[in-house]
C-alpha positions as CSV (number, residue, x, y, z in Angstrom):
1,M,25.6,-38.9,-53.0
2,T,23.3,-42.0,-53.7
3,E,21.4,-43.2,-50.6
4,T,22.0,-46.8,-49.8
5,A,18.8,-49.0,-50.0
6,R,17.5,-50.4,-46.8
7,P,17.5,-54.2,-46.6
8,V,14.3,-55.9,-47.0
9,Y,12.6,-58.4,-44.6
10,R,10.7,-61.2,-46.4
11,L,8.5,-63.5,-44.3
12,D,8.8,-67.1,-45.1
13,Q,5.5,-68.7,-43.8
14,T,6.6,-72.1,-45.2
15,K,9.8,-72.3,-43.1
16,A,10.1,-75.5,-41.0
17,H,10.1,-75.2,-37.2
18,T,13.4,-74.7,-35.6
19,R,15.3,-77.7,-34.3
20,Y,17.2,-77.6,-31.3
21,R,20.2,-79.8,-30.6
22,L,22.4,-80.4,-27.6
23,A,26.2,-80.4,-28.0
24,S,25.9,-84.2,-28.3
25,G,23.7,-83.9,-31.4
26,E,20.6,-85.0,-29.5
27,I,17.5,-83.3,-30.8
28,V,15.5,-81.7,-27.9
29,P,12.1,-80.0,-27.6
30,G,11.3,-76.4,-27.6
31,V,10.1,-74.6,-24.4
32,T,6.8,-74.0,-26.0
33,T,6.5,-77.8,-26.7
34,V,7.2,-78.7,-23.2
35,L,4.7,-76.1,-21.9
36,G,2.1,-78.0,-24.0
37,L,1.8,-80.3,-21.1
38,L,0.0,-77.5,-19.2
39,D,-4.0,-77.2,-19.3
40,K,-5.0,-74.0,-21.3
41,P,-8.4,-73.2,-19.9
42,A,-8.5,-69.9,-21.8
43,L,-8.0,-71.9,-25.1
44,L,-11.0,-74.1,-24.1
45,K,-13.1,-71.1,-23.3
46,W,-12.2,-69.5,-26.7
47,A,-13.1,-72.7,-28.6
48,W,-16.5,-72.9,-26.7
49,N,-17.2,-69.3,-27.6
50,C,-16.5,-69.9,-31.3
51,G,-18.9,-72.9,-31.3
52,R,-21.6,-71.0,-29.5
53,D,-21.3,-68.0,-32.0
54,G,-21.1,-70.4,-35.0
55,I,-17.6,-69.5,-35.9
56,D,-15.4,-71.9,-37.8
57,I,-12.8,-72.6,-35.1
58,E,-10.0,-73.6,-37.7
59,K,-10.3,-70.5,-39.8
60,A,-10.4,-68.3,-36.6
61,R,-7.3,-70.0,-35.2
62,D,-5.5,-69.6,-38.5
63,S,-6.5,-66.0,-39.0
64,A,-5.3,-65.2,-35.5
65,A,-2.0,-67.1,-36.0
66,S,-1.4,-65.2,-39.3
67,V,-2.0,-61.8,-37.7
68,G,0.4,-62.6,-34.8
69,T,3.0,-64.0,-37.2
70,I,2.9,-60.9,-39.5
71,C,3.0,-58.5,-36.3
72,H,6.0,-60.3,-34.9
73,A,7.8,-60.2,-38.3
74,R,7.0,-56.4,-38.7
75,I,8.4,-55.8,-35.3
76,E,11.6,-57.8,-36.0
77,A,12.1,-56.0,-39.4
78,W,11.7,-52.6,-37.6
79,L,14.2,-53.4,-34.8
80,R,16.7,-54.7,-37.4
81,G,16.2,-51.5,-39.5
82,M,14.7,-53.3,-42.5
83,D,11.7,-52.6,-44.7
84,F,9.0,-55.1,-44.4
85,D,7.9,-56.9,-47.7
86,A,4.1,-57.1,-47.8
87,A,3.8,-58.2,-51.3
88,N,2.6,-61.7,-50.4
89,V,0.4,-60.6,-47.4
90,S,-3.2,-59.7,-47.6
91,H,-4.3,-56.1,-47.1
92,E,-6.5,-57.3,-44.3
93,F,-3.7,-58.8,-42.3
94,I,-1.4,-55.9,-42.7
95,E,-4.1,-53.6,-41.5
96,R,-4.9,-55.9,-38.5
97,S,-1.2,-56.3,-37.7
98,T,-0.7,-52.6,-37.8
99,I,-2.4,-52.1,-34.3
100,G,-0.1,-54.3,-32.4
101,F,3.0,-53.1,-34.3
102,T,2.3,-49.4,-33.8
103,R,1.6,-50.0,-30.1
104,F,5.0,-52.0,-29.8
105,V,7.0,-49.3,-31.5
106,D,5.4,-46.5,-29.3
107,W,6.2,-48.5,-26.1
108,W,9.8,-49.3,-27.2
109,R,10.5,-45.6,-28.1
110,S,9.0,-44.6,-24.6
111,Q,11.5,-46.8,-22.8
112,E,14.5,-45.6,-24.8
113,L,15.5,-49.1,-25.4
114,T,18.3,-50.3,-27.9
115,V,18.3,-53.7,-29.4
116,E,21.0,-56.3,-28.8
117,A,19.5,-59.2,-30.6
118,C,16.3,-60.5,-32.2
119,E,15.0,-64.1,-32.5
120,L,17.9,-65.5,-30.4
121,K,18.2,-69.1,-30.6
122,L,19.0,-70.5,-27.2
123,I,19.8,-74.2,-26.0
124,S,20.1,-75.5,-22.5
125,E,22.2,-78.4,-21.8
126,R,20.8,-78.5,-18.1
127,L,17.1,-78.5,-19.0
128,R,17.5,-80.4,-22.4
129,V,15.4,-77.9,-24.2
130,G,15.7,-75.1,-26.7
131,G,13.8,-71.9,-27.4
132,T,14.0,-68.6,-29.5
133,A,13.7,-65.4,-27.6
134,D,11.9,-62.5,-29.4
135,I,14.2,-59.7,-28.3
136,L,17.2,-58.9,-26.1
137,A,17.5,-55.2,-25.3
138,K,19.2,-52.6,-23.1
139,R,18.1,-49.5,-21.2
140,P,20.1,-46.4,-21.2
141,N,21.3,-47.4,-17.8
142,G,22.8,-50.7,-19.0
143,R,20.0,-52.8,-17.7
144,R,19.5,-55.8,-20.0
145,L,15.9,-57.0,-20.9
146,L,14.6,-60.2,-22.4
147,I,11.3,-59.3,-24.1
148,D,8.5,-61.5,-25.6
149,A,5.9,-59.8,-27.7
150,K,2.4,-61.3,-27.7
151,T,-0.7,-60.7,-29.7
152,A,-3.0,-63.0,-27.5
153,N,-6.1,-61.8,-25.7
154,G,-4.5,-62.1,-22.3
155,I,-1.4,-62.8,-20.4
156,Y,-1.3,-66.4,-19.2
157,R,0.7,-68.6,-16.7
158,E,2.6,-70.4,-19.5
159,Q,3.6,-67.3,-21.1
160,R,5.3,-66.1,-17.9
161,I,7.1,-69.3,-17.5
162,Q,8.2,-69.2,-21.0
163,V,9.8,-65.7,-20.7
164,A,11.3,-66.5,-17.4
165,T,12.8,-69.8,-18.8
166,Y,14.3,-68.0,-21.9
167,A,16.0,-65.5,-19.4
168,E,17.3,-68.6,-17.4
169,I,18.7,-70.4,-20.6
170,Y,20.1,-67.1,-21.9
171,E,22.2,-66.8,-18.5
172,E,23.2,-70.5,-18.9
173,C,24.5,-69.7,-22.3
174,Y,26.0,-66.4,-21.6
175,P,26.9,-66.5,-17.8
176,Q,28.8,-63.2,-18.0
177,C,25.6,-61.4,-19.4
178,L,22.7,-61.5,-17.0
179,V,19.2,-60.6,-17.7
180,D,18.0,-57.9,-15.3
181,E,14.4,-57.8,-16.4
182,A,12.0,-60.2,-18.3
183,W,9.0,-58.7,-20.1
184,I,5.8,-59.8,-21.8
185,I,4.6,-57.1,-24.1
186,R,0.9,-57.9,-25.0
187,V,0.0,-55.7,-27.9
188,G,-3.3,-57.2,-28.8
189,K,-5.1,-57.2,-32.3
190,D,-8.0,-54.9,-31.6
191,E,-8.4,-51.2,-31.2
192,A,-10.4,-51.6,-27.9
193,D,-7.6,-53.9,-26.5
194,D,-4.9,-51.8,-25.1
195,I,-1.2,-52.6,-24.8
196,E,-0.2,-54.5,-21.8
197,P,3.5,-54.6,-20.8
198,V,4.2,-57.0,-17.7
199,E,7.5,-57.6,-16.1
200,V,7.7,-61.2,-14.9
201,R,9.0,-60.8,-11.3
202,N,8.7,-64.4,-9.9
203,R,11.2,-65.8,-12.2
204,E,12.8,-68.3,-9.9
205,A,9.3,-70.0,-9.2
206,C,8.6,-70.0,-13.0
207,V,12.0,-71.7,-13.9
208,E,11.3,-74.3,-11.0
209,A,7.8,-75.0,-12.5
210,F,9.4,-75.3,-15.9
211,A,12.2,-77.6,-14.8
212,A,9.6,-80.0,-13.3
213,L,7.7,-80.0,-16.7
214,A,10.8,-80.7,-18.6
215,R,11.6,-83.6,-16.5
216,T,8.1,-84.8,-16.8
217,Y,8.3,-84.4,-20.6
218,H,11.6,-86.3,-20.9
219,L,10.3,-89.1,-18.6
220,L,7.0,-89.6,-20.7
221,K,9.0,-89.8,-23.9
222,A,10.9,-92.6,-22.4
223,V,7.7,-94.5,-21.6
224,K,6.8,-97.0,-24.3
């Protein structure tokens, strides 16, 4: 019997950003765009450290973004049962992304999870925003998890708000399917930086904070 070839996941790094539209056709911002209103002190500190150490900040940023993108893509391919096509990815980036990818796979298996959806596009008519959730999963006991995988150097306030908001929007879109747990899985990019799974437990406060930011964002857009 001939074995069926596994599908191949090809990463398109030139793909345009996702556009989110309400039922009316109005284009609305993504959750991460709205969260851009928040100060990011950790980012400022990182930029200062780059300057102190004589590191080209643009090259460092692009390199970190590429490793994170590839790690995310490899995780998605694995969850979908696909082979990741590394033909157009540098050997360096494959090696660096392997750390986070392997950690995520080990964590996933330890939790005995099954995947329900990857890269789930969500749109909120109430908040007038859109977003794409990394992973929707289930535990053996039926509890549903919304998971966001991160390769950053830490877990920050805006990430908690982001994941909680995705869970809120998912429940708005699918009111019969509640999210029992919202998780950030920070896998890191360096051997010395261990995996950090964190459940976001203050979801209500996070969503209230995001709703205030969204209102501010839309009000500012209306100011000429």
